[in-house]
DOBATOR-147165 format. One record per residue: z, x, y of N, C-alpha, C, CB in turn; residue number from 0. Coordinates in steps of 0.1 Angstrom, whole numbers, plus 5000, padded with zeros to 4 digits. Glycine has a CB too. Layout:
! DOBATOR-147165
PAZA, Z, X, Y, Z, X, Y, Z, X, Y, Z, X, Y, NUM $
...
//
This chain:
! DOBATOR-147165
PAZA, 6027, 2687, 8850, 6021, 2691, 8862, 6006, 2694, 8861, 6028, 2701, 8867, 0 $
PAZA, 5997, 2687, 8867, 5981, 2691, 8865, 5978, 2705, 8873, 5972, 2678, 8872, 1 $
PAZA, 5970, 2713, 8868, 5968, 2722, 8874, 5953, 2722, 8881, 5971, 2731, 8867, 2 $
PAZA, 5946, 2713, 8874, 5932, 2709, 8881, 5925, 2700, 8871, 5920, 2723, 8884, 3 $
PAZA, 5915, 2696, 8876, 5906, 2686, 8869, 5896, 2693, 8865, 5901, 2675, 8877, 4 $
PAZA, 5889, 2690, 8855, 5875, 2698, 8850, 5865, 2685, 8846, 5879, 2710, 8835, 5 $
PAZA, 5852, 2689, 8844, 5844, 2680, 8842, 5838, 2684, 8830, 5834, 2677, 8853, 6 $
PAZA, 5833, 2675, 8819, 5825, 2679, 8807, 5814, 2677, 8810, 5828, 2674, 8794, 7 $
PAZA, 5802, 2685, 8811, 5788, 2681, 8811, 5780, 2686, 8800, 5783, 2685, 8822, 8 $
PAZA, 5771, 2678, 8795, 5763, 2678, 8782, 5754, 2689, 8785, 5755, 2665, 8777, 9 $
PAZA, 5753, 2699, 8773, 5747, 2712, 8774, 5730, 2709, 8776, 5751, 2721, 8760, 10 $
PAZA, 5726, 2698, 8773, 5711, 2693, 8776, 5706, 2696, 8789, 5709, 2679, 8773, 11 $
PAZA, 5714, 2693, 8798, 5712, 2696, 8812, 5723, 2704, 8821, 5710, 2683, 8819, 12 $
PAZA, 5719, 2717, 8820, 5728, 2727, 8826, 5727, 2723, 8844, 5722, 2743, 8822, 13 $
PAZA, 5741, 2722, 8848, 5741, 2721, 8862, 5732, 2729, 8874, 5752, 2723, 8864, 14 $
PAZA, 5720, 2724, 8874, 5712, 2730, 8886, 5713, 2722, 8897, 5697, 2731, 8883, 15 $
PAZA, 5717, 2709, 8895, 5719, 2697, 8905, 5729, 2701, 8913, 5723, 2682, 8898, 16 $
PAZA, 5731, 2703, 8926, 5741, 2706, 8934, 5754, 2697, 8932, 5736, 2705, 8946, 17 $
PAZA, 5750, 2683, 8928, 5762, 2673, 8925, 5767, 2680, 8912, 5757, 2656, 8922, 18 $
PAZA, 5761, 2682, 8902, 5769, 2687, 8891, 5775, 2700, 8892, 5761, 2686, 8878, 19 $
PAZA, 5769, 2709, 8899, 5777, 2722, 8903, 5788, 2719, 8911, 5768, 2732, 8912, 20 $
PAZA, 5791, 2711, 8921, 5802, 2707, 8927, 5812, 2702, 8919, 5799, 2699, 8935, 21 $
PAZA, 5806, 2693, 8909, 5817, 2684, 8902, 5824, 2693, 8890, 5811, 2670, 8896, 22 $
PAZA, 5818, 2704, 8887, 5822, 2713, 8878, 5835, 2719, 8883, 5812, 2723, 8874, 23 $
PAZA, 5837, 2722, 8895, 5848, 2726, 8901, 5857, 2717, 8909, 5844, 2735, 8907, 24 $
PAZA, 5851, 2706, 8912, 5860, 2699, 8922, 5857, 2685, 8914, 5856, 2700, 8940, 25 $
PAZA, 5861, 2682, 8904, 5860, 2669, 8898, 5867, 2654, 8906, 5866, 2671, 8884, 26 $
PAZA, 5877, 2660, 8912, 5885, 2649, 8919, 5880, 2647, 8933, 5900, 2652, 8918, 27 $
PAZA, 5867, 2648, 8937, 5865, 2647, 8951, 5860, 2630, 8950, 5853, 2659, 8958, 28 $
PAZA, 5864, 2625, 8962, 5857, 2612, 8963, 5843, 2610, 8964, 5861, 2605, 8974, 29 $
PAZA, 5836, 2600, 8963, 5822, 2598, 8965, 5821, 2600, 8981, 5818, 2583, 8959, 30 $
PAZA, 5829, 2598, 8990, 5827, 2600, 9004, 5828, 2614, 9007, 5836, 2593, 9014, 31 $
PAZA, 5836, 2623, 8999, 5837, 2636, 9001, 5826, 2643, 8996, 5849, 2641, 8997, 32 $
PAZA, 5821, 2638, 8986, 5808, 2645, 8978, 5795, 2643, 8989, 5803, 2637, 8962, 33 $
PAZA, 5795, 2629, 8992, 5784, 2627, 9000, 5783, 2634, 9014, 5784, 2613, 9002, 34 $
PAZA, 5794, 2637, 9019, 5797, 2645, 9031, 5792, 2659, 9029, 5811, 2645, 9033, 35 $
PAZA, 5797, 2667, 9017, 5793, 2680, 9013, 5778, 2681, 9012, 5800, 2685, 9000, 36 $
PAZA, 5773, 2671, 9004, 5760, 2671, 9000, 5749, 2666, 9009, 5759, 2665, 8988, 37 $
PAZA, 5753, 2661, 9020, 5744, 2652, 9027, 5738, 2640, 9020, 5734, 2659, 9032, 38 $
PAZA, 5744, 2633, 9013, 5739, 2620, 9004, 5749, 2607, 9012, 5743, 2623, 8984, 39 $
PAZA, 5742, 2595, 9009, 5751, 2586, 9011, 5761, 2583, 8999, 5744, 2574, 9015, 40 $
PAZA, 5772, 2576, 9004, 5781, 2574, 8990, 5776, 2566, 8979, 5795, 2568, 8993, 41 $
PAZA, 5766, 2557, 8984, 5760, 2549, 8974, 5749, 2555, 8965, 5755, 2538, 8981, 42 $
PAZA, 5743, 2567, 8971, 5733, 2575, 8964, 5743, 2585, 8953, 5725, 2586, 8977, 43 $
PAZA, 5753, 2590, 8959, 5764, 2598, 8949, 5767, 2588, 8937, 5779, 2601, 8958, 44 $
PAZA, 5773, 2577, 8941, 5775, 2565, 8930, 5765, 2563, 8919, 5776, 2552, 8937, 45 $
PAZA, 5751, 2561, 8924, 5743, 2558, 8916, 5735, 2571, 8909, 5735, 2550, 8922, 46 $
PAZA, 5738, 2582, 8914, 5735, 2593, 8907, 5744, 2598, 8894, 5735, 2603, 8916, 47 $
PAZA, 5759, 2595, 8898, 5770, 2596, 8888, 5768, 2585, 8876, 5783, 2593, 8896, 48 $
PAZA, 5766, 2574, 8881, 5764, 2566, 8872, 5750, 2568, 8861, 5765, 2554, 8879, 49 $
PAZA, 5740, 2572, 8867, 5731, 2575, 8858, 5734, 2590, 8848, 5719, 2576, 8866, 50 $
PAZA, 5743, 2597, 8854, 5743, 2610, 8847, 5755, 2606, 8834, 5747, 2624, 8858, 51 $
PAZA, 5763, 2597, 8837, 5771, 2590, 8828, 5765, 2584, 8818, 5777, 2581, 8834, 52 $
PAZA, 5754, 2575, 8819, 5745, 2565, 8813, 5738, 2575, 8804, 5736, 2555, 8823, 53 $
PAZA, 5731, 2586, 8808, 5722, 2593, 8799, 5729, 2605, 8792, 5709, 2599, 8808, 54 $
PAZA, 5742, 2607, 8793, 5751, 2617, 8786, 5750, 2630, 8791, 5749, 2618, 8771, 55 $
PAZA, 5747, 2632, 8804, 5746, 2644, 8811, 5763, 2645, 8814, 5734, 2643, 8826, 56 $
PAZA, 5768, 2636, 8821, 5782, 2639, 8822, 5789, 2631, 8809, 5789, 2633, 8836, 57 $
PAZA, 5796, 2640, 8802, 5804, 2633, 8791, 5816, 2629, 8793, 5805, 2640, 8781, 58 $
PAZA, 5823, 2632, 8803, 5838, 2627, 8806, 5844, 2637, 8817, 5849, 2627, 8793, 59 $
PAZA, 5857, 2633, 8822, 5864, 2640, 8831, 5877, 2642, 8824, 5865, 2633, 8845, 60 $
PAZA, 5885, 2654, 8826, 5898, 2657, 8822, 5908, 2665, 8829, 5897, 2663, 8812, 61 $
PAZA, 5919, 2663, 8828, 5928, 2671, 8834, 5930, 2684, 8828, 5939, 2665, 8837, 62 $
PAZA, 5932, 2695, 8836, 5935, 2708, 8829, 5952, 2708, 8834, 5923, 2723, 8835, 63 $
PAZA, 5958, 2707, 8822, 5975, 2707, 8824, 5981, 2721, 8821, 5982, 2695, 8812, 64 $
PAZA, 5992, 2723, 8828, 5996, 2737, 8825, 6009, 2731, 8813, 6001, 2746, 8841, 65 $
PAZA, 6006, 2738, 8801, 6016, 2732, 8791, 6030, 2735, 8794, 6014, 2736, 8777, 66 $
PAZA, 6033, 2749, 8799, 6046, 2752, 8802, 6053, 2745, 8811, 6046, 2763, 8806, 67 $
PAZA, 6047, 2739, 8822, 6054, 2730, 8833, 6055, 2717, 8826, 6047, 2729, 8847, 68 $
PAZA, 6046, 2714, 8819, 6047, 2701, 8811, 6054, 2697, 8801, 6038, 2699, 8808, 69 $
PAZA, 6060, 2707, 8797, 6068, 2707, 8783, 6062, 2705, 8772, 6077, 2698, 8781, 70 $
PAZA, 6048, 2709, 8770, 6041, 2707, 8761, 6043, 2717, 8749, 6030, 2707, 8766, 71 $
PAZA, 6051, 2714, 8738, 6053, 2723, 8728, 6041, 2725, 8716, 6065, 2717, 8722, 72 $
PAZA, 6032, 2716, 8718, 6021, 2718, 8710, 6015, 2732, 8704, 6012, 2713, 8716, 73 $
PAZA, 6007, 2734, 8694, 6001, 2745, 8690, 5986, 2745, 8691, 6006, 2749, 8678, 74 $
PAZA, 5979, 2756, 8696, 5966, 2757, 8696, 5962, 2769, 8691, 5960, 2756, 8709, 75 $
PAZA, 5949, 2767, 8682, 5946, 2779, 8673, 5930, 2779, 8675, 5951, 2776, 8654, 76 $
PAZA, 5925, 2791, 8675, 5909, 2793, 8674, 5907, 2799, 8660, 5903, 2803, 8686, 77 $
PAZA, 5898, 2790, 8654, 5895, 2795, 8641, 5878, 2798, 8640, 5902, 2784, 8631, 78 $
PAZA, 5879, 2811, 8635, 5867, 2816, 8634, 5861, 2809, 8619, 5868, 2833, 8635, 79 $
PAZA, 5850, 2806, 8616, 5845, 2799, 8605, 5832, 2806, 8600, 5843, 2784, 8608, 80 $
PAZA, 5832, 2808, 8588, 5818, 2813, 8581, 5815, 2804, 8573, 5818, 2826, 8573, 81 $
PAZA, 5802, 2801, 8573, 5797, 2790, 8563, 5781, 2792, 8560, 5801, 2774, 8569, 82 $
PAZA, 5778, 2785, 8548, 5766, 2786, 8546, 5757, 2776, 8551, 5766, 2787, 8534, 83 $
PAZA, 5746, 2780, 8557, 5737, 2771, 8565, 5730, 2764, 8554, 5726, 2780, 8575, 84 $
PAZA, 5725, 2752, 8558, 5719, 2744, 8549, 5705, 2742, 8552, 5725, 2732, 8547, 85 $
PAZA, 5695, 2743, 8538, 5680, 2741, 8543, 5677, 2731, 8550, 5673, 2739, 8533, 86 $
PAZA, 5670, 2732, 8560, 5664, 2722, 8569, 5675, 2717, 8577, 5656, 2710, 8561, 87 $
PAZA, 5686, 2721, 8577, 5695, 2716, 8588, 5704, 2728, 8595, 5706, 2705, 8582, 88 $
PAZA, 5703, 2738, 8591, 5712, 2750, 8595, 5725, 2748, 8593, 5710, 2756, 8608, 89 $
PAZA, 5735, 2749, 8605, 5747, 2747, 8607, 5753, 2733, 8612, 5750, 2757, 8615, 90 $
PAZA, 5742, 2724, 8613, 5744, 2712, 8622, 5753, 2703, 8615, 5730, 2704, 8627, 91 $
PAZA, 5748, 2697, 8603, 5756, 2688, 8596, 5771, 2691, 8591, 5748, 2684, 8585, 92 $
PAZA, 5772, 2704, 8588, 5786, 2709, 8587, 5795, 2710, 8599, 5787, 2722, 8581, 93 $
PAZA, 5789, 2714, 8609, 5796, 2716, 8623, 5799, 2702, 8628, 5787, 2725, 8633, 94 $
PAZA, 5790, 2692, 8626, 5792, 2678, 8631, 5805, 2673, 8623, 5778, 2668, 8628, 95 $
PAZA, 5805, 2675, 8612, 5817, 2669, 8604, 5830, 2676, 8606, 5815, 2669, 8588, 96 $
PAZA, 5828, 2688, 8609, 5841, 2694, 8612, 5846, 2692, 8626, 5840, 2707, 8610, 97 $
PAZA, 5837, 2688, 8636, 5841, 2685, 8648, 5846, 2671, 8650, 5829, 2688, 8656, 98 $
PAZA, 5844, 2662, 8638, 5850, 2647, 8638, 5865, 2647, 8635, 5842, 2638, 8627, 99 $
PAZA, 5871, 2658, 8629, 5883, 2659, 8626, 5893, 2655, 8640, 5885, 2674, 8620, 100 $
PAZA, 5905, 2649, 8637, 5911, 2645, 8649, 5918, 2657, 8654, 5921, 2633, 8647, 101 $
PAZA, 5920, 2668, 8647, 5928, 2681, 8651, 5919, 2688, 8660, 5932, 2691, 8638, 102 $
PAZA, 5905, 2686, 8657, 5895, 2697, 8663, 5894, 2692, 8679, 5879, 2696, 8654, 103 $
PAZA, 5897, 2700, 8686, 5894, 2698, 8702, 5881, 2702, 8706, 5902, 2707, 8711, 104 $
PAZA, 5876, 2713, 8702, 5862, 2719, 8704, 5857, 2726, 8692, 5861, 2729, 8716, 105 $
PAZA, 5844, 2727, 8692, 5838, 2732, 8680, 5823, 2739, 8683, 5838, 2719, 8671, 106 $
PAZA, 5821, 2752, 8683, 5810, 2759, 8689, 5804, 2768, 8679, 5814, 2767, 8702, 107 $
PAZA, 5789, 2766, 8680, 5781, 2777, 8671, 5783, 2790, 8679, 5764, 2774, 8669, 108 $
PAZA, 5786, 2801, 8672, 5787, 2814, 8680, 5779, 2824, 8673, 5802, 2820, 8681, 109 $
PAZA, 5777, 2835, 8682, 5769, 2847, 8675, 5780, 2856, 8671, 5757, 2856, 8686, 110 $
PAZA, 5777, 2867, 8662, 5787, 2877, 8660, 5790, 2875, 8644, 5800, 2876, 8670, 111 $
PAZA, 5803, 2880, 8639, 5807, 2882, 8627, 5812, 2866, 8618, 5818, 2893, 8628, 112 $
PAZA, 5810, 2856, 8627, 5813, 2843, 8620, 5802, 2834, 8627, 5830, 2838, 8623, 113 $
PAZA, 5802, 2821, 8620, 5792, 2811, 8625, 5799, 2799, 8637, 5786, 2802, 8611, 114 $
PAZA, 5809, 2794, 8633, 5817, 2785, 8642, 5830, 2792, 8648, 5821, 2771, 8634, 115 $
PAZA, 5833, 2786, 8661, 5845, 2789, 8666, 5851, 2775, 8668, 5844, 2797, 8678, 116 $
PAZA, 5862, 2772, 8663, 5870, 2759, 8661, 5883, 2760, 8669, 5873, 2755, 8646, 117 $
PAZA, 5884, 2750, 8678, 5896, 2751, 8684, 5904, 2739, 8682, 5895, 2752, 8698, 118 $
PAZA, 5915, 2739, 8674, 5924, 2730, 8669, 5937, 2730, 8676, 5926, 2733, 8655, 119 $
PAZA, 5944, 2718, 8678, 5957, 2714, 8681, 5966, 2710, 8671, 5956, 2706, 8690, 120 $
PAZA, 5978, 2711, 8671, 5990, 2707, 8661, 6000, 2705, 8669, 5993, 2717, 8649, 121 $
PAZA, 6009, 2699, 8661, 6025, 2697, 8667, 6032, 2710, 8663, 6034, 2682, 8660, 122 $
PAZA, 6025, 2719, 8653, 6036, 2730, 8650, 6024, 2740, 8642, 6053, 2724, 8639, 123 $
PAZA, 6030, 2750, 8639, 6021, 2759, 8630, 6021, 2754, 8618, 6026, 2773, 8628, 124 $
PAZA, 6027, 2749, 8610, 6024, 2740, 8597, 6014, 2732, 8599, 6034, 2731, 8591, 125 $
PAZA, 6016, 2723, 8606, 6003, 2711, 8609, 5990, 2719, 8611, 6005, 2700, 8624, 126 $
PAZA, 5989, 2728, 8618, 5975, 2737, 8617, 5971, 2743, 8606, 5975, 2747, 8626, 127 $
PAZA, 5983, 2749, 8600, 5978, 2756, 8584, 5977, 2746, 8576, 5989, 2765, 8577, 128 $
PAZA, 5982, 2734, 8575, 5978, 2723, 8566, 5963, 2718, 8568, 5988, 2710, 8569, 129 $
PAZA, 5959, 2719, 8582, 5948, 2715, 8584, 5936, 2726, 8579, 5949, 2712, 8599, 130 $
PAZA, 5939, 2738, 8581, 5930, 2747, 8578, 5930, 2749, 8562, 5933, 2759, 8585, 131 $
PAZA, 5942, 2748, 8555, 5941, 2748, 8539, 5936, 2737, 8535, 5953, 2750, 8532, 132 $
PAZA, 5940, 2724, 8538, 5935, 2711, 8531, 5923, 2707, 8538, 5945, 2699, 8531, 133 $
PAZA, 5920, 2706, 8547, 5906, 2699, 8553, 5895, 2709, 8555, 5909, 2692, 8570, 134 $
PAZA, 5899, 2721, 8562, 5887, 2727, 8566, 5884, 2736, 8554, 5889, 2734, 8580, 135 $
PAZA, 5891, 2744, 8549, 5887, 2754, 8541, 5882, 2748, 8527, 5899, 2762, 8539, 136 $
PAZA, 5885, 2735, 8524, 5881, 2729, 8513, 5867, 2721, 8514, 5892, 2720, 8509, 137 $
PAZA, 5862, 2723, 8526, 5849, 2716, 8528, 5838, 2725, 8518, 5846, 2715, 8545, 138 $
PAZA, 5830, 2717, 8513, 5818, 2726, 8506, 5809, 2735, 8516, 5808, 2715, 8500, 139 $
PAZA, 5809, 2744, 8513, 5800, 2752, 8524, 5806, 2764, 8532, 5796, 2742, 8535, 140 $
PAZA, 5818, 2761, 8532, 5827, 2770, 8543, 5830, 2783, 8532, 5844, 2759, 8550, 141 $
PAZA, 5827, 2795, 8538, 5829, 2809, 8530, 5842, 2814, 8533, 5817, 2820, 8533, 142 $
PAZA, 5846, 2813, 8547, 5857, 2817, 8553, 5864, 2815, 8566, 5855, 2827, 8553, 143 $
PAZA, 5878, 2814, 8566, 5881, 2812, 8582, 5891, 2823, 8584, 5888, 2797, 8587, 144 $
PAZA, 5890, 2824, 8598, 5903, 2834, 8604, 5910, 2827, 8615, 5897, 2848, 8611, 145 $
PAZA, 5922, 2823, 8614, 5930, 2817, 8623, 5936, 2827, 8635, 5940, 2810, 8615, 146 $
PAZA, 5934, 2822, 8648, 5943, 2828, 8658, 5950, 2821, 8667, 5938, 2835, 8664, 147 $
PAZA, 5961, 2820, 8670, 5970, 2810, 8675, 5972, 2817, 8689, 5983, 2808, 8666, 148 $
PAZA, 5972, 2806, 8697, 5971, 2808, 8714, 5986, 2813, 8716, 5966, 2792, 8726, 149 $
PAZA, 5989, 2823, 8723, 6002, 2826, 8726, 6006, 2823, 8741, 6003, 2840, 8722, 150 $
PAZA, 5995, 2825, 8751, 5997, 2822, 8764, 5982, 2820, 8771, 6007, 2832, 8770, 151 $
PAZA, 5982, 2810, 8781, 5971, 2807, 8786, 5972, 2814, 8801, 5969, 2792, 8786, 152 $
PAZA, 5960, 2823, 8804, 5962, 2826, 8818, 5951, 2819, 8827, 5960, 2843, 8821, 153 $
PAZA, 5940, 2816, 8819, 5929, 2807, 8827, 5922, 2799, 8817, 5918, 2816, 8836, 154 $
PAZA, 5921, 2787, 8821, 5913, 2779, 8814, 5905, 2767, 8822, 5924, 2773, 8804, 155 $
PAZA, 5892, 2767, 8818, 5882, 2759, 8825, 5880, 2761, 8841, 5885, 2743, 8823, 156 $
PAZA, 5883, 2774, 8843, 5881, 2777, 8858, 5895, 2780, 8864, 5874, 2764, 8864, 157 $
PAZA, 5906, 2775, 8860, 5920, 2774, 8866, 5929, 2784, 8863, 5927, 2761, 8862, 158 $
PAZA, 5935, 2793, 8871, 5942, 2805, 8866, 5958, 2799, 8866, 5940, 2820, 8876, 159 $
PAZA, 5965, 2800, 8855, 5976, 2796, 8853, 5987, 2805, 8857, 5976, 2794, 8840, 160 $
PAZA, 6000, 2803, 8864, 6011, 2810, 8868, 6006, 2815, 8883, 6016, 2823, 8856, 161 $
PAZA, 6018, 2822, 8887, 6017, 2827, 8901, 6006, 2840, 8901, 6033, 2832, 8908, 162 $
PAZA, 6002, 2841, 8912, 5991, 2852, 8913, 6000, 2865, 8917, 5978, 2849, 8926, 163 $
PAZA, 5996, 2876, 8908, 6002, 2887, 8908, 6002, 2895, 8921, 5998, 2894, 8897, 164 $
PAZA, 6014, 2901, 8926, 6012, 2907, 8938, 6005, 2919, 8940, 6022, 2909, 8942, 165 $
PAZA, 5997, 2923, 8949, 5989, 2935, 8948, 5995, 2942, 8958, 5975, 2932, 8950, 166 $
PAZA, 6002, 2953, 8954, 6008, 2963, 8964, 5998, 2976, 8963, 6025, 2968, 8959, 167 $
PAZA, 5995, 2979, 8973, 5986, 2995, 8976, 5997, 3005, 8973, 5980, 2998, 8996, 168 $
PAZA, 5990, 3012, 8965, 6000, 3025, 8963, 5998, 3034, 8976, 5997, 3034, 8948, 169 $
PAZA, 6012, 3042, 8980, 6012, 3051, 8991, 6001, 3060, 8987, 6026, 3059, 8994, 170 $
PAZA, 5994, 3065, 8998, 5983, 3077, 8997, 5993, 3090, 9000, 5969, 3076, 9010, 171 $
PAZA, 5990, 3099, 8989, 5998, 3111, 8990, 5989, 3124, 8994, 6006, 3114, 8977, 172 $
PAZA, 5996, 3132, 9002, 5987, 3142, 9007, 5983, 3153, 8998, 5992, 3147, 9018, 173 $
//
């Protein structure tokens, strides 16, 4: 079951354009629906989207899927990575190398006690553990890793999973 659809936008252009803002929350709208909402012609919407895709502003579109409903038994992990920055390149070369692994879903430079946050998916815990021990930790420049497994998803890319909790007001006592 698809919970929603998400849009991936390049960080070089944060969505100040109303078209990009709309697509971040409702990527499945037709060009006609977008044109109606933004007072544009469908042809202008198509042209603008094509330009954004061509210049790399829009990187792709994907569905946000509820793994519990879809029967997905894969495992996701969030891996904190500390590494040694390189002279003249900082973290970029090693981060790009890590991001190219098939198991890596996302890779972010982060502030705080670690340098990178790497999101990894595998078929089971052992596959993720093998990735960390055999591929990630063995790279030159990696100082340490800390792996945290996803247990349950409550919200992803703006979509809330599961039923909304009932909000009952407590009785007022005198």
